[in-house]
N, C-alpha and C positions, 0 to 999 in steps of 0.2 A: 221398762225401757230405759234404754242408752241414752242421755241428752249428749255428752261428752265425756272424754278421756281425761282421766287425771293422770298427769304425766309425774308427779311425783306427790310422795306423803311420806313423812318420818314415823319410823315406827323403831320400838326398842326391844332389843331381845331382853327376855329376862334371864335370871342364874341358871336354868334349866334348859335355857337355848330355845324357848317357845318364842315367837310375834304373837301380836293381835292385829288380825287383816281388819282396818276400820269397819266400823257399821255400814259408813255409805258404800264401801267397795264390796263388801258381804253381800247385800240387799240387789246390789244393779248386776252383782254376776251370779247370783243364783248359789251363793254358798252358803252351806248348811251346817250344822253342828256335827263331826265327827266324818266330815265328805273326805273322802280321800284325795289329794293332791301329790302331784309329782313336781320335786324339786330338780332344777337344773343348773348345775355349777355353768357359768359363762366367765369369760375374761374379765368382765367388767361389774360381775355382781352374781346376784342369784335370781332365778326366774320360776316361779311358782306357776303351776298350768294345771287344769283340770283334766285327769285322762280322759283320752279320746274313749268312748263305750264302746264295748265290747259285744259283740252279738250272743245272744243266750240259746240260739238255736244253729246247728247245724246241718246241712243235707248229708246224709249218709245214706248210701245206696236206693237215693230216691228218696226217703221219709226223711221229715224232718224231727229232728231229736233234740230235746231241750237240755240243754247243759248248764244252766245257772238254778238262779234260787226262784222258786215259783211265787208270782205276786199275790199275796194274800186276799186282793180284793178283785182276781180274777173271775170271768162268767163259766168256769169248767164246763157248765151244762151246755152253754154256747158253742163250746170249743169244741166237746165231744159232737154235738149235733152235726156242726162243720165237715167234722172229719167223718162222721158216718156218710153224708150225703156225697162225698169225694170219694170214697170206698165201696158205695151202696153196689156196684157193678159188680164185685168180686166176689165168687163163691167164700165159705168160711175157710176152707183147705189154702186157696190162692192166697187170703189175707194173711193166715196163720204163718203161710211158708217167707211171706213178705215180712213181716213180724221177726220170724225167726232169724231169718239173715238180717237184717238189720241190728238185731241183739248181738249177733255173733260178729258181725264187723266193729260194731263197738268194743265188746269184750276185748277182742284181739287189737283195736287201737290202745285200750286204755290197760289191759294187763297181757302185752306180748307173752308167748310162751317161754320158758327158763329156756338156757341154751342145755344141749344135752353134754352130760360129762361121758368123756372118753378114760380108755383106759382101764376101766376094771370090770 
């Protein structure tokens, strides 16, 4: 919980250009080892910022497609049960057609066709 804002703390740059964020700030801001931070140059100094989280799901042709790294502790059985409930009224052929269409859309988006060579 944040009880106040610290306006300034002195830190030193080591010979490799690294700084250590004081523990009180790491704890307060939830900074963890190996966490990515954005560095912004400003007229009066440098700003470190935790990057805005990016969604791991994208809606493509009406289907949610996971585009990130799967969580190790996810309850996949529950996820599959919810998906099965959602599409229970579709026939197997309708469901397969929907899956094929979504896969084709993702393939086209991720791997656009190469331009055709002309003149030979």
